[in-house]
Chimera marker file (.cmm) of the C-alpha trace (Angstrom):
<marker_set name="trace">
<marker id="1" x="12.711" y="96.706" z="140.465" r="1" g="1" b="0" radius="0.5"/>
<marker id="2" x="10.484" y="94.336" z="142.373" r="1" g="1" b="0" radius="0.5"/>
<marker id="3" x="7.686" y="94.719" z="139.820" r="1" g="1" b="0" radius="0.5"/>
<marker id="4" x="9.957" y="93.972" z="136.861" r="1" g="1" b="0" radius="0.5"/>
<marker id="5" x="11.505" y="90.944" z="138.546" r="1" g="1" b="0" radius="0.5"/>
<marker id="6" x="8.130" y="89.579" z="139.602" r="1" g="1" b="0" radius="0.5"/>
<marker id="7" x="6.979" y="89.697" z="135.958" r="1" g="1" b="0" radius="0.5"/>
<marker id="8" x="9.846" y="87.384" z="134.967" r="1" g="1" b="0" radius="0.5"/>
<marker id="9" x="9.373" y="84.997" z="137.881" r="1" g="1" b="0" radius="0.5"/>
<marker id="10" x="12.118" y="86.224" z="140.188" r="1" g="1" b="0" radius="0.5"/>
<marker id="11" x="11.217" y="87.069" z="143.752" r="1" g="1" b="0" radius="0.5"/>
<marker id="12" x="13.003" y="89.890" z="145.511" r="1" g="1" b="0" radius="0.5"/>
<marker id="13" x="11.527" y="88.873" z="148.873" r="1" g="1" b="0" radius="0.5"/>
<marker id="14" x="11.397" y="85.587" z="150.710" r="1" g="1" b="0" radius="0.5"/>
<marker id="15" x="8.248" y="83.902" z="152.030" r="1" g="1" b="0" radius="0.5"/>
<marker id="16" x="8.293" y="86.029" z="155.201" r="1" g="1" b="0" radius="0.5"/>
<marker id="17" x="8.420" y="89.277" z="153.211" r="1" g="1" b="0" radius="0.5"/>
<marker id="18" x="12.080" y="90.004" z="153.924" r="1" g="1" b="0" radius="0.5"/>
<marker id="19" x="14.473" y="90.967" z="151.145" r="1" g="1" b="0" radius="0.5"/>
<marker id="20" x="16.544" y="88.070" z="149.852" r="1" g="1" b="0" radius="0.5"/>
<marker id="21" x="20.324" y="88.229" z="149.607" r="1" g="1" b="0" radius="0.5"/>
<marker id="22" x="21.427" y="90.168" z="146.527" r="1" g="1" b="0" radius="0.5"/>
<marker id="23" x="23.708" y="87.381" z="145.321" r="1" g="1" b="0" radius="0.5"/>
<marker id="24" x="20.778" y="84.931" z="145.392" r="1" g="1" b="0" radius="0.5"/>
<marker id="25" x="18.654" y="87.314" z="143.316" r="1" g="1" b="0" radius="0.5"/>
<marker id="26" x="21.536" y="87.800" z="140.878" r="1" g="1" b="0" radius="0.5"/>
<marker id="27" x="22.010" y="84.021" z="140.626" r="1" g="1" b="0" radius="0.5"/>
<marker id="28" x="18.320" y="83.566" z="139.826" r="1" g="1" b="0" radius="0.5"/>
<marker id="29" x="18.482" y="86.337" z="137.244" r="1" g="1" b="0" radius="0.5"/>
<marker id="30" x="21.595" y="84.908" z="135.603" r="1" g="1" b="0" radius="0.5"/>
<marker id="31" x="20.032" y="81.444" z="135.443" r="1" g="1" b="0" radius="0.5"/>
<marker id="32" x="17.039" y="82.816" z="133.530" r="1" g="1" b="0" radius="0.5"/>
<marker id="33" x="18.896" y="85.463" z="131.506" r="1" g="1" b="0" radius="0.5"/>
<marker id="34" x="19.376" y="83.411" z="128.329" r="1" g="1" b="0" radius="0.5"/>
<marker id="35" x="15.636" y="82.687" z="128.184" r="1" g="1" b="0" radius="0.5"/>
<marker id="36" x="14.668" y="86.382" z="128.208" r="1" g="1" b="0" radius="0.5"/>
<marker id="37" x="14.058" y="88.191" z="124.933" r="1" g="1" b="0" radius="0.5"/>
<marker id="38" x="16.040" y="91.388" z="124.293" r="1" g="1" b="0" radius="0.5"/>
<marker id="39" x="13.229" y="93.652" z="125.518" r="1" g="1" b="0" radius="0.5"/>
<marker id="40" x="12.951" y="91.735" z="128.796" r="1" g="1" b="0" radius="0.5"/>
<marker id="41" x="16.732" y="91.739" z="129.230" r="1" g="1" b="0" radius="0.5"/>
<marker id="42" x="16.777" y="95.510" z="128.773" r="1" g="1" b="0" radius="0.5"/>
<marker id="43" x="13.923" y="95.976" z="131.274" r="1" g="1" b="0" radius="0.5"/>
<marker id="44" x="15.636" y="93.805" z="133.890" r="1" g="1" b="0" radius="0.5"/>
<marker id="45" x="18.985" y="95.544" z="133.307" r="1" g="1" b="0" radius="0.5"/>
<marker id="46" x="17.355" y="98.969" z="133.698" r="1" g="1" b="0" radius="0.5"/>
<marker id="47" x="15.636" y="97.836" z="136.887" r="1" g="1" b="0" radius="0.5"/>
<marker id="48" x="18.880" y="96.575" z="138.408" r="1" g="1" b="0" radius="0.5"/>
<marker id="49" x="21.365" y="99.147" z="137.182" r="1" g="1" b="0" radius="0.5"/>
<marker id="50" x="19.492" y="102.153" z="135.814" r="1" g="1" b="0" radius="0.5"/>
<marker id="51" x="19.660" y="103.611" z="132.345" r="1" g="1" b="0" radius="0.5"/>
<marker id="52" x="23.302" y="104.656" z="132.403" r="1" g="1" b="0" radius="0.5"/>
<marker id="53" x="24.642" y="101.300" z="133.630" r="1" g="1" b="0" radius="0.5"/>
<marker id="54" x="22.208" y="98.898" z="131.962" r="1" g="1" b="0" radius="0.5"/>
<marker id="55" x="24.797" y="97.841" z="129.378" r="1" g="1" b="0" radius="0.5"/>
<marker id="56" x="27.282" y="97.043" z="132.147" r="1" g="1" b="0" radius="0.5"/>
<marker id="57" x="24.673" y="94.885" z="133.853" r="1" g="1" b="0" radius="0.5"/>
<marker id="58" x="23.892" y="93.093" z="130.596" r="1" g="1" b="0" radius="0.5"/>
<marker id="59" x="27.571" y="92.230" z="130.181" r="1" g="1" b="0" radius="0.5"/>
<marker id="60" x="27.641" y="91.026" z="133.791" r="1" g="1" b="0" radius="0.5"/>
<marker id="61" x="24.745" y="88.664" z="133.103" r="1" g="1" b="0" radius="0.5"/>
<marker id="62" x="26.283" y="87.422" z="129.860" r="1" g="1" b="0" radius="0.5"/>
<marker id="63" x="29.585" y="86.705" z="131.621" r="1" g="1" b="0" radius="0.5"/>
<marker id="64" x="28.125" y="85.489" z="134.927" r="1" g="1" b="0" radius="0.5"/>
<marker id="65" x="29.939" y="82.164" z="134.660" r="1" g="1" b="0" radius="0.5"/>
<marker id="66" x="33.222" y="84.066" z="134.863" r="1" g="1" b="0" radius="0.5"/>
<marker id="67" x="31.913" y="86.139" z="137.766" r="1" g="1" b="0" radius="0.5"/>
<marker id="68" x="31.166" y="82.986" z="139.748" r="1" g="1" b="0" radius="0.5"/>
<marker id="69" x="34.567" y="81.542" z="138.875" r="1" g="1" b="0" radius="0.5"/>
<marker id="70" x="36.419" y="84.693" z="139.959" r="1" g="1" b="0" radius="0.5"/>
<marker id="71" x="34.397" y="84.959" z="143.175" r="1" g="1" b="0" radius="0.5"/>
<marker id="72" x="35.333" y="81.386" z="144.032" r="1" g="1" b="0" radius="0.5"/>
<marker id="73" x="39.015" y="82.072" z="143.331" r="1" g="1" b="0" radius="0.5"/>
<marker id="74" x="38.891" y="85.191" z="145.495" r="1" g="1" b="0" radius="0.5"/>
<marker id="75" x="37.238" y="83.292" z="148.350" r="1" g="1" b="0" radius="0.5"/>
<marker id="76" x="39.849" y="80.543" z="148.183" r="1" g="1" b="0" radius="0.5"/>
<marker id="77" x="42.786" y="82.903" z="148.034" r="1" g="1" b="0" radius="0.5"/>
<marker id="78" x="41.815" y="85.294" z="150.825" r="1" g="1" b="0" radius="0.5"/>
<marker id="79" x="43.542" y="83.228" z="153.506" r="1" g="1" b="0" radius="0.5"/>
<marker id="80" x="46.668" y="82.949" z="151.399" r="1" g="1" b="0" radius="0.5"/>
<marker id="81" x="47.019" y="86.710" z="151.009" r="1" g="1" b="0" radius="0.5"/>
<marker id="82" x="46.594" y="87.214" z="154.754" r="1" g="1" b="0" radius="0.5"/>
<marker id="83" x="49.378" y="84.712" z="155.413" r="1" g="1" b="0" radius="0.5"/>
<marker id="84" x="51.709" y="86.468" z="152.971" r="1" g="1" b="0" radius="0.5"/>
<marker id="85" x="50.902" y="89.856" z="154.454" r="1" g="1" b="0" radius="0.5"/>
<marker id="86" x="51.583" y="88.539" z="157.965" r="1" g="1" b="0" radius="0.5"/>
<marker id="87" x="54.985" y="87.255" z="156.833" r="1" g="1" b="0" radius="0.5"/>
<marker id="88" x="55.759" y="90.658" z="155.370" r="1" g="1" b="0" radius="0.5"/>
<link id1="1" id2="2" r="1" g="1" b="0" radius="0.2"/>
<link id1="2" id2="3" r="1" g="1" b="0" radius="0.2"/>
<link id1="3" id2="4" r="1" g="1" b="0" radius="0.2"/>
<link id1="4" id2="5" r="1" g="1" b="0" radius="0.2"/>
<link id1="5" id2="6" r="1" g="1" b="0" radius="0.2"/>
<link id1="6" id2="7" r="1" g="1" b="0" radius="0.2"/>
<link id1="7" id2="8" r="1" g="1" b="0" radius="0.2"/>
<link id1="8" id2="9" r="1" g="1" b="0" radius="0.2"/>
<link id1="9" id2="10" r="1" g="1" b="0" radius="0.2"/>
<link id1="10" id2="11" r="1" g="1" b="0" radius="0.2"/>
<link id1="11" id2="12" r="1" g="1" b="0" radius="0.2"/>
<link id1="12" id2="13" r="1" g="1" b="0" radius="0.2"/>
<link id1="13" id2="14" r="1" g="1" b="0" radius="0.2"/>
<link id1="14" id2="15" r="1" g="1" b="0" radius="0.2"/>
<link id1="15" id2="16" r="1" g="1" b="0" radius="0.2"/>
<link id1="16" id2="17" r="1" g="1" b="0" radius="0.2"/>
<link id1="17" id2="18" r="1" g="1" b="0" radius="0.2"/>
<link id1="18" id2="19" r="1" g="1" b="0" radius="0.2"/>
<link id1="19" id2="20" r="1" g="1" b="0" radius="0.2"/>
<link id1="20" id2="21" r="1" g="1" b="0" radius="0.2"/>
<link id1="21" id2="22" r="1" g="1" b="0" radius="0.2"/>
<link id1="22" id2="23" r="1" g="1" b="0" radius="0.2"/>
<link id1="23" id2="24" r="1" g="1" b="0" radius="0.2"/>
<link id1="24" id2="25" r="1" g="1" b="0" radius="0.2"/>
<link id1="25" id2="26" r="1" g="1" b="0" radius="0.2"/>
<link id1="26" id2="27" r="1" g="1" b="0" radius="0.2"/>
<link id1="27" id2="28" r="1" g="1" b="0" radius="0.2"/>
<link id1="28" id2="29" r="1" g="1" b="0" radius="0.2"/>
<link id1="29" id2="30" r="1" g="1" b="0" radius="0.2"/>
<link id1="30" id2="31" r="1" g="1" b="0" radius="0.2"/>
<link id1="31" id2="32" r="1" g="1" b="0" radius="0.2"/>
<link id1="32" id2="33" r="1" g="1" b="0" radius="0.2"/>
<link id1="33" id2="34" r="1" g="1" b="0" radius="0.2"/>
<link id1="34" id2="35" r="1" g="1" b="0" radius="0.2"/>
<link id1="35" id2="36" r="1" g="1" b="0" radius="0.2"/>
<link id1="36" id2="37" r="1" g="1" b="0" radius="0.2"/>
<link id1="37" id2="38" r="1" g="1" b="0" radius="0.2"/>
<link id1="38" id2="39" r="1" g="1" b="0" radius="0.2"/>
<link id1="39" id2="40" r="1" g="1" b="0" radius="0.2"/>
<link id1="40" id2="41" r="1" g="1" b="0" radius="0.2"/>
<link id1="41" id2="42" r="1" g="1" b="0" radius="0.2"/>
<link id1="42" id2="43" r="1" g="1" b="0" radius="0.2"/>
<link id1="43" id2="44" r="1" g="1" b="0" radius="0.2"/>
<link id1="44" id2="45" r="1" g="1" b="0" radius="0.2"/>
<link id1="45" id2="46" r="1" g="1" b="0" radius="0.2"/>
<link id1="46" id2="47" r="1" g="1" b="0" radius="0.2"/>
<link id1="47" id2="48" r="1" g="1" b="0" radius="0.2"/>
<link id1="48" id2="49" r="1" g="1" b="0" radius="0.2"/>
<link id1="49" id2="50" r="1" g="1" b="0" radius="0.2"/>
<link id1="50" id2="51" r="1" g="1" b="0" radius="0.2"/>
<link id1="51" id2="52" r="1" g="1" b="0" radius="0.2"/>
<link id1="52" id2="53" r="1" g="1" b="0" radius="0.2"/>
<link id1="53" id2="54" r="1" g="1" b="0" radius="0.2"/>
<link id1="54" id2="55" r="1" g="1" b="0" radius="0.2"/>
<link id1="55" id2="56" r="1" g="1" b="0" radius="0.2"/>
<link id1="56" id2="57" r="1" g="1" b="0" radius="0.2"/>
<link id1="57" id2="58" r="1" g="1" b="0" radius="0.2"/>
<link id1="58" id2="59" r="1" g="1" b="0" radius="0.2"/>
<link id1="59" id2="60" r="1" g="1" b="0" radius="0.2"/>
<link id1="60" id2="61" r="1" g="1" b="0" radius="0.2"/>
<link id1="61" id2="62" r="1" g="1" b="0" radius="0.2"/>
<link id1="62" id2="63" r="1" g="1" b="0" radius="0.2"/>
<link id1="63" id2="64" r="1" g="1" b="0" radius="0.2"/>
<link id1="64" id2="65" r="1" g="1" b="0" radius="0.2"/>
<link id1="65" id2="66" r="1" g="1" b="0" radius="0.2"/>
<link id1="66" id2="67" r="1" g="1" b="0" radius="0.2"/>
<link id1="67" id2="68" r="1" g="1" b="0" radius="0.2"/>
<link id1="68" id2="69" r="1" g="1" b="0" radius="0.2"/>
<link id1="69" id2="70" r="1" g="1" b="0" radius="0.2"/>
<link id1="70" id2="71" r="1" g="1" b="0" radius="0.2"/>
<link id1="71" id2="72" r="1" g="1" b="0" radius="0.2"/>
<link id1="72" id2="73" r="1" g="1" b="0" radius="0.2"/>
<link id1="73" id2="74" r="1" g="1" b="0" radius="0.2"/>
<link id1="74" id2="75" r="1" g="1" b="0" radius="0.2"/>
<link id1="75" id2="76" r="1" g="1" b="0" radius="0.2"/>
<link id1="76" id2="77" r="1" g="1" b="0" radius="0.2"/>
<link id1="77" id2="78" r="1" g="1" b="0" radius="0.2"/>
<link id1="78" id2="79" r="1" g="1" b="0" radius="0.2"/>
<link id1="79" id2="80" r="1" g="1" b="0" radius="0.2"/>
<link id1="80" id2="81" r="1" g="1" b="0" radius="0.2"/>
<link id1="81" id2="82" r="1" g="1" b="0" radius="0.2"/>
<link id1="82" id2="83" r="1" g="1" b="0" radius="0.2"/>
<link id1="83" id2="84" r="1" g="1" b="0" radius="0.2"/>
<link id1="84" id2="85" r="1" g="1" b="0" radius="0.2"/>
<link id1="85" id2="86" r="1" g="1" b="0" radius="0.2"/>
<link id1="86" id2="87" r="1" g="1" b="0" radius="0.2"/>
<link id1="87" id2="88" r="1" g="1" b="0" radius="0.2"/>
</marker_set>
């Protein structure tokens, strides 16, 4: 995975050699996704998700705007659900 990502300009490790947060790597990948040709997209998808789930990963990258939106909604609503559960 690290080799494939390095070829497309995405670093899996930070400057001290430690692994970066997965969401940061996914953000970088999603930001560059539209610029990749189909062969590169397939290689990156296989590196991230393996052969059997590469198509799922490709859909994730194509719909990453929605992913970010839904993650933000979930973060904002977590306190609300706790309050409702406490009342119950």
